[in-house]
C-alpha distance (Angstrom), angle and dihedral (degrees) to the residues before:
residue distance angle dihedral
X1 . . .
X2 3.79 . .
X3 3.73 91.8 .
X4 3.84 91.2 48.1
X5 3.84 91.0 57.5
X6 3.78 91.3 47.0
X7 3.79 89.0 50.6
X8 3.76 93.1 50.3
X9 3.82 91.9 45.3
X10 3.77 90.8 52.2
X11 3.77 89.1 48.8
X12 3.82 91.2 56.9
X13 3.78 93.2 44.8
X14 3.81 91.1 50.1
X15 3.89 89.8 46.0
X16 3.76 89.0 53.6
X17 3.76 92.0 52.1
X18 3.85 91.0 48.0
X19 3.84 90.6 47.8
X20 3.78 91.3 54.2
X21 3.75 91.3 51.0
X22 3.81 92.1 48.5
X23 3.78 95.4 45.5
X24 3.75 91.1 47.5
X25 3.79 93.4 51.1
X26 3.79 94.0 48.0
X27 3.80 92.9 45.0
X28 3.79 90.5 50.5
X29 3.85 89.8 57.6
X30 3.82 129.3 71.4
X31 3.79 85.6 -89.1
X32 3.81 86.3 81.9
X33 3.86 85.6 84.1
X34 3.84 86.7 67.7
X35 3.73 94.2 43.9
X36 3.80 100.9 49.1
X37 3.83 112.0 10.6
X38 3.77 111.7 28.6
X39 3.80 115.4 116.6
X40 3.78 94.7 -130.2
X41 3.79 93.0 44.6
X42 3.76 93.5 64.5
X43 3.81 99.5 59.3
X44 3.88 95.3 93.8
X45 3.78 92.9 48.3
X46 3.81 92.2 48.0
X47 3.81 92.9 46.1
X48 3.78 93.4 47.2
X49 3.81 91.8 49.7
X50 3.76 91.6 49.0
X51 3.78 92.1 49.8
X52 3.80 92.8 47.6
X53 3.82 91.9 48.2
X54 3.86 90.6 63.8
X55 3.79 92.8 -128.5
X56 3.78 121.9 146.1
X57 3.85 107.8 -80.0
X58 3.80 117.0 -140.6
X59 3.77 100.3 150.5
X60 3.78 127.5 177.9
X61 3.80 103.8 -146.0
X62 3.77 132.9 177.2
X63 3.77 120.1 -116.7
X64 3.81 84.9 -72.6
X65 3.82 118.0 75.9
X66 3.85 96.5 -168.2
X67 3.85 91.5 -145.4
X68 3.81 101.7 153.9
X69 3.86 91.4 39.8
X70 3.77 91.1 50.8
X71 3.82 91.8 47.4
X72 3.76 90.8 52.5
X73 3.80 94.0 46.5
X74 3.85 91.3 46.8
X75 3.73 91.0 50.6
X76 3.83 91.4 50.3
X77 3.78 90.6 47.2
X78 3.85 91.4 50.1
X79 3.79 92.8 47.5
X80 3.76 100.7 42.8
X81 3.87 105.8 24.4
X82 3.85 85.6 -153.9
X83 3.79 125.7 154.4
X84 3.76 121.2 -87.3
X85 3.78 100.3 -95.4
X86 3.83 93.4 46.3
X87 3.80 88.1 52.8
X88 3.81 90.1 50.4
X89 3.83 90.1 51.1
X90 3.77 93.5 47.7
X91 3.77 90.4 47.2
X92 3.80 89.8 53.8
X93 3.81 89.7 57.5
X94 3.74 91.2 45.6
X95 3.83 91.6 53.3
X96 3.77 90.2 51.8
X97 3.79 90.7 49.7
X98 3.79 87.8 51.3
X99 3.89 88.4 55.5
X100 3.84 87.6 54.4
X101 3.74 92.2 49.2
X102 3.83 94.9 48.1
X103 3.82 91.8 46.3
X104 3.84 89.9 47.6
X105 3.79 88.5 55.6
X106 3.82 89.5 49.6
X107 3.82 90.3 51.7
X108 3.79 90.1 66.7
X109 3.77 132.3 -136.2
X110 3.77 117.5 -40.7
X111 3.77 114.5 -96.8
X112 3.79 134.9 169.9
X113 3.75 110.3 -63.3
X114 3.90 94.8 16.6
X115 3.82 131.6 103.5
X116 3.76 104.7 -169.4
X117 3.84 93.8 162.8
X118 3.79 92.8 55.4
X119 3.78 95.0 45.2
X120 3.81 90.5 46.9
X121 3.79 88.5 54.8
X122 3.80 90.2 49.0
X123 3.84 88.9 51.4
X124 3.84 90.1 52.0
X125 3.73 90.4 48.8
X126 3.77 93.0 50.2
X127 3.84 89.3 48.0
X128 3.81 87.8 50.7
X129 3.81 90.9 49.0
X130 3.83 88.6 53.6
X131 3.81 90.3 50.0
X132 3.80 91.7 49.6
X133 3.85 90.6 55.7
X134 3.81 87.6 62.6
X135 3.80 113.3 87.2
X136 3.81 107.9 150.2
X137 3.80 119.5 114.9
X138 3.86 90.0 -144.2
X139 3.80 120.9 109.9
X140 3.83 87.6 -154.7
X141 3.81 97.5 56.8
X142 3.81 118.6 112.0
X143 3.78 88.6 -110.3
X144 3.72 102.7 121.2
X145 3.80 110.2 158.6
X146 3.76 94.4 65.4
X147 3.76 90.5 54.9
X148 3.81 85.3 77.2
X149 3.78 89.1 70.2
X150 3.85 91.9 62.7
X151 3.76 125.6 82.0
X152 3.74 92.9 -133.2
X153 3.77 115.6 45.3
X154 3.81 98.7 80.2
X155 3.81 100.3 -77.2
X156 3.79 93.1 154.1
X157 3.77 91.6 48.7
X158 3.79 91.6 53.9
X159 3.78 90.3 51.9
X160 3.84 93.1 45.6
X161 3.79 91.2 54.2
X162 3.79 91.9 52.0
X163 3.76 92.6 44.2
X164 3.81 93.0 52.7
X165 3.81 90.1 49.7
X166 3.81 88.6 50.9
X167 3.77 92.2 48.0
X168 3.82 90.0 50.3
X169 3.69 90.1 52.2
X170 3.78 93.7 50.1
X171 3.83 88.3 51.8
X172 3.83 90.2 54.7
X173 3.75 95.6 42.5
X174 3.76 97.5 49.7
X175 3.82 140.0 35.8
X176 3.85 95.5 -121.1
X177 3.76 120.9 102.1
X178 3.83 96.1 -155.4
X179 3.82 91.5 100.7
X180 3.78 93.1 56.0
X181 3.85 89.1 50.1
X182 3.80 91.6 52.7
X183 3.82 91.5 52.6
X184 3.76 89.9 70.1
X185 3.84 100.1 62.7
X186 3.76 92.2 39.0
X187 3.88 91.0 53.3
X188 3.80 93.4 43.3
X189 3.78 94.9 52.3
X190 3.79 93.4 41.4
X191 3.78 93.1 51.2
X192 3.79 93.1 43.0
X193 3.80 89.6 54.6
X194 3.79 97.1 38.7
X195 3.79 125.6 8.9
X196 3.78 88.1 -159.8
X197 3.86 84.9 84.5
X198 3.77 87.6 77.4
X199 3.79 91.3 58.4
X200 3.85 94.7 41.7
X201 3.82 98.6 42.3
X202 3.74 118.1 2.9
X203 3.77 99.4 53.0
X204 3.88 99.0 41.0
X205 3.71 95.9 38.8
X206 3.78 92.0 47.5
X207 3.88 88.6 55.0
X208 3.80 89.6 45.9
X209 3.85 92.5 50.2
X210 3.76 91.8 45.2
X211 3.78 90.3 56.1
X212 3.79 88.8 48.4
X213 3.80 90.4 50.3
X214 3.75 87.7 69.4
X215 3.83 87.7 80.9
X216 3.79 106.5 85.1
X217 3.80 95.4 -144.4
X218 3.76 91.7 58.8
X219 3.75 102.8 33.0
X220 3.77 98.6 102.1
X221 3.79 94.5 48.4
X222 3.82 92.9 44.0
X223 3.76 92.8 50.3
X224 3.77 91.3 46.7
X225 3.85 90.0 53.0
X226 3.79 89.8 49.5
X227 3.80 90.7 52.0
X228 3.83 93.2 48.9
X229 3.80 92.9 46.8
X230 3.79 95.1 47.8
X231 3.79 94.7 41.9
X232 3.76 93.1 47.9
X233 3.78 91.8 50.0
X234 3.78 90.1 51.9
X235 3.78 91.1 49.9
X236 3.80 90.6 49.5
X237 3.85 90.7 53.0
X238 3.80 90.3 48.6
X239 3.76 89.7 49.5
X240 3.77 88.3 61.5
X241 3.79 91.0 68.5
X242 3.81 96.6 83.4
X243 3.77 86.6 53.0
X244 3.79 93.0 53.9
X245 3.82 93.6 111.5
X246 3.90 89.3 57.9
X247 3.84 94.8 48.1
X248 3.82 105.5 88.7
X249 3.75 92.5 174.7
X250 3.81 123.2 26.6
X251 3.81 91.4 -159.2
X252 3.76 93.5 -121.4
X253 3.81 90.1 116.5
X254 3.84 89.9 60.2
X255 3.76 90.1 71.2
X256 3.83 110.5 81.0
X257 3.83 107.6 157.8
X258 3.78 92.7 -180.0
X259 3.85 89.3 65.7
X260 3.77 94.5 59.6
X261 3.82 91.5 119.5
X262 3.73 89.7 54.5
X263 3.77 89.5 48.4
X264 3.81 91.3 55.4
X265 3.78 90.4 50.0
X266 3.85 91.8 47.0
X267 3.80 95.2 50.8
X268 3.79 91.3 40.2
X269 3.83 91.0 56.2
X270 3.80 90.1 48.7
X271 3.76 91.8 51.6
X272 3.81 91.7 46.4
X273 3.77 89.7 51.7
X274 3.79 90.5 49.0
X275 3.76 91.4 53.4
X276 3.79 93.9 53.6
X277 3.87 92.8 84.2
X278 3.87 127.9 57.9
X279 3.79 89.8 -123.6
X280 3.78 90.3 53.5
X281 3.81 91.1 50.0
X282 3.78 90.1 48.9
X283 3.79 91.8 50.6
X284 3.81 92.9 48.9
X285 3.85 91.3 48.4
X286 3.80 89.7 50.1
X287 3.83 92.1 52.6
X288 3.82 91.9 47.0
X289 3.86 90.1 49.6
X290 3.76 91.0 52.2
X291 3.84 92.9 47.9
X292 3.84 90.3 48.9
X293 3.82 88.9 50.4
X294 3.81 90.8 49.0
X295 3.82 89.5 55.1
X296 3.82 92.3 49.4
X297 3.81 91.3 46.8
X298 3.87 89.0 51.7
X299 3.85 92.5 52.9
X300 3.83 91.6 45.1
X301 3.74 97.7 41.3
X302 3.82 114.8 137.0
X303 3.85 96.9 -166.8
X304 3.71 140.7 35.4
X305 3.86 93.2 -113.7
X306 3.77 93.9 49.2
X307 3.82 89.8 48.2
X308 3.77 92.2 49.9
X309 3.75 94.9 52.0
X310 3.79 94.2 43.3
X311 3.80 91.8 48.4
X312 3.77 91.7 49.4
X313 3.76 87.6 55.3
X314 3.82 92.7 69.2
X315 3.82 104.3 16.9
X316 3.83 95.8 59.6
X317 3.86 93.5 53.6
X318 3.85 91.2 46.6
X319 3.81 96.2 44.6
X320 3.82 94.6 43.8
X321 3.81 93.8 46.6
X322 3.79 92.5 48.2
X323 3.77 90.9 45.5
X324 3.73 93.9 48.4
X325 3.80 90.5 53.3
X326 3.82 92.8 43.5
X327 3.75 90.8 54.5
X328 3.84 92.0 48.8
X329 3.75 96.1 -121.8
X330 3.79 125.3 168.6
X331 3.74 108.9 -161.3
X332 3.79 125.4 100.6
X333 3.83 93.7 -151.4
X334 3.83 90.4 67.7
X335 3.78 87.2 70.6
X336 3.79 96.4 59.2
X337 3.84 93.5 118.4
X338 3.79 86.4 69.4
X339 3.82 89.5 73.9
X340 3.83 104.7 29.6
X341 3.84 102.5 40.2
X342 3.84 95.4 56.6
X343 3.85 87.3 62.2
X344 3.77 84.7 75.6
X345 3.81 89.8 73.2
X346 3.86 88.2 70.1
X347 3.82 93.7 54.8
X348 3.78 102.3 34.6
X349 3.82 90.9 89.9
X350 3.82 104.7 15.2
X351 3.83 94.9 -177.0
X352 3.73 118.4 176.9
X353 3.87 117.6 -98.5
X354 3.81 108.2 -156.7
X355 3.71 116.8 -125.9
X356 3.84 134.4 149.9
X357 3.83 110.5 -80.0
X358 3.86 93.5 -126.8
X359 3.85 89.1 59.0
X360 3.82 91.3 58.5
X361 3.85 92.3 46.0
X362 3.79 92.1 48.7
X363 3.84 89.8 50.2
X364 3.87 89.8 52.0
X365 3.85 91.8 49.7
X366 3.85 92.2 47.5
X367 3.81 92.1 50.1
X368 3.76 91.9 47.9
X369 3.82 91.9 48.7
X370 3.76 90.2 48.3
X371 3.86 89.5 50.7
X372 3.80 92.8 50.9
X373 3.77 90.0 46.4
X374 3.85 90.8 52.2
X375 3.76 93.7 58.7
X376 3.80 95.0 84.2
X377 3.78 90.6 47.0
X378 3.79 92.5 50.7
X379 3.74 91.3 47.0
X380 3.83 91.4 48.9
X381 3.79 91.5 51.6
X382 3.80 91.0 48.4
X383 3.73 92.2 50.4
X384 3.77 100.2 39.8
X385 3.88 105.3 151.3
X386 3.79 114.9 -98.0
X387 3.83 104.6 -177.7
X388 3.93 90.6 174.5
X389 3.78 92.5 57.6
X390 3.80 92.2 43.5
X391 3.84 89.2 51.4
X392 3.79 91.7 53.7
X393 3.77 96.8 44.4
X394 3.85 93.6 44.6
X395 3.86 89.0 50.9
X396 3.81 95.2 47.0
X397 3.89 92.6 44.3
X398 3.83 91.1 50.0
X399 3.80 94.3 45.6
X400 3.74 94.8 61.6
X401 3.89 85.8 -154.4
X402 3.79 134.0 113.6
X403 3.80 121.9 -108.7
X404 3.75 137.7 171.8
X405 3.73 141.9 -136.4
X406 3.75 142.4 167.7
X407 3.84 124.0 -87.8
X408 3.81 103.2 -98.4
X409 3.82 92.0 38.8
X410 3.76 101.9 43.1
X411 3.82 103.8 40.4
X412 3.85 97.4 80.4
X413 3.82 97.1 46.5
X414 3.83 90.7 41.4
X415 3.80 92.4 53.7
X416 3.83 91.0 51.8
X417 3.81 98.4 46.2
X418 3.75 122.8 109.2
X419 3.83 86.6 -126.7
X420 3.82 109.9 24.3
X421 3.81 91.9 -164.5
X422 3.85 88.6 72.0
X423 3.78 87.5 81.3
X424 3.78 113.4 57.4
X425 3.83 117.2 -159.6
X426 3.80 109.5 -124.8
X427 3.80 139.1 162.6
X428 3.78 126.6 -117.6
X429 3.83 90.2 -84.0
X430 3.83 92.0 51.5
X431 3.78 94.0 -108.7
X432 3.78 114.1 141.5
X433 3.80 112.3 -93.3
X434 3.83 105.2 -146.7
X435 3.82 100.0 -164.7
X436 3.79 125.7 125.6
X437 3.86 90.0 -19.0
X438 3.76 141.3 101.1
X439 3.82 106.1 -95.9
X440 3.79 89.9 -147.6
X441 3.81 84.9 83.2
X442 3.72 90.0 75.3
X443 3.77 91.2 62.6
X444 3.85 87.3 85.1
X445 3.86 86.6 75.0
X446 3.79 94.9 -162.0
X447 3.87 142.1 39.4
X448 3.83 130.5 -149.0
X449 3.85 99.6 -159.8
X450 3.78 138.1 24.3
X451 3.82 130.0 -144.0
X452 3.79 117.6 -145.5
X453 3.81 139.6 170.7
X454 3.81 139.6 165.0
X455 3.89 90.5 -62.2
X456 3.85 92.7 55.0
X457 3.85 114.6 110.7
X458 3.79 111.8 -131.8
X459 3.79 109.1 -81.3
X460 3.85 120.4 -115.7
X461 3.76 103.1 -155.3
X462 3.78 134.7 151.7
X463 3.81 113.5 -78.1
X464 3.88 88.3 -117.5
X465 3.79 91.5 59.8
X466 3.83 99.6 98.8
X467 3.85 119.0 154.6
X468 3.80 118.3 -122.8
X469 3.80 89.0 -140.7
X470 3.81 140.7 -10.5
X471 3.78 116.8 -130.4
X472 3.82 112.4 -152.7
X473 3.78 116.9 -143.9
X474 3.79 102.6 173.2
X475 3.82 106.2 -95.4
X476 3.77 90.3 6.4
X477 3.85 129.1 71.1
X478 3.79 123.1 -162.8
X479 3.86 112.9 -151.4
X480 3.81 101.0 -155.3
X481 3.79 116.2 -160.5
X482 3.73 92.8 -178.6
X483 3.74 114.8 -160.8
X484 3.80 91.0 0.3
X485 3.78 123.4 89.0
X486 3.73 137.4 -150.2
X487 3.86 117.2 -145.4
X488 3.79 116.5 -125.0
X489 3.82 110.9 -130.9
X490 3.81 128.6 -139.7
X491 3.75 116.2 -49.9
X492 3.78 122.0 -112.9
X493 3.77 136.2 171.1
């Protein structure tokens, strides 16, 4: 028992080292734009800050509430009191550690002839290798593994799916029912926060379990698991009702089955673009190899738990990809199971590979050293100088006034202000834009300056609205109306 705890502890320490290496490598690439500066990527940080400040919360969220993500970020903020970019970097490492923990659960309990810790570390390393092949600054690229390092793009949903699969395996591998009982709160919270959990986990796993229920010896347990999973998902959806005032978009409009042909073309173009670089080809081949291994492991499985995990490794990507096209969706992030589910092939049958013990210890030490050495690199990427941003935030902080800006322009300065409400999120006609923001910002009623950049849509303002001066801050411009004020129109999402 003592050796088992030591082994698990060494696994977590090694996973931390690997996570630091992965996060530093991704942050040092153009993907850092998505980690630290993207308008969408800042929602969790802004919401957590708002919640911790004790101010009145009247948030306009998307169909995703980001509850687990916000809880983690708020906890990190409370513990470290670090600046925003440091918190985002630490959160990236935590999200990778969560992948390791979820995959370790899916690898099953250690038994004679198995090495679940080692194979879980291999799975994390492979996931990290995938993330490191992704170097585009675009949120719309078919570069899905690195999205796990952000606080926004469904990181907790990814972990929840893997955790549920791990719990299902534990229920099949052992006589205890504790794992089935734990599925319920995980599924409820995951669905409450993000209904996409139903598409990524509930639907495909229900199908997988239904197939497994054909075996008489497992029928009762499989049917019970199906009932718990479906019931918990329904409860999670019902639990969203009290949050209805915060949900500015239910997500129903994202499903447009009649546009399935356009969806095929869209995802096809993303795939073609991904395959234009050697790293993209390497990442695609790695995913295909994992899917093929999952199929082989499914055929050769020697237990129900092993078969479930292996089958999930290839069935989830297929079902989710087909479903995304059938619903006519147009968002790369919906396909994230294509890169994280195949990792299950590596832990479905984590059989021991014999090697001298010193080799394993040396590998652990090297990974830990690499992780420690990556901290300065990660910190440097997180704190890369941005004189343009500093110019805007310094000017707004010093002005003591309230200004406005459009979503993609204003999110980054707003997140870095001493008082985020000094920048009101508006559209090009100066109507309030209630999207991923606290609607209490609109109580200001008017603004006396506007921030714009290359992403700003041409303003449609009254002819009398002429700025007294224009302050240049590199890629940003501040249109200062001085003592004049521009009324903010009705808010919309």
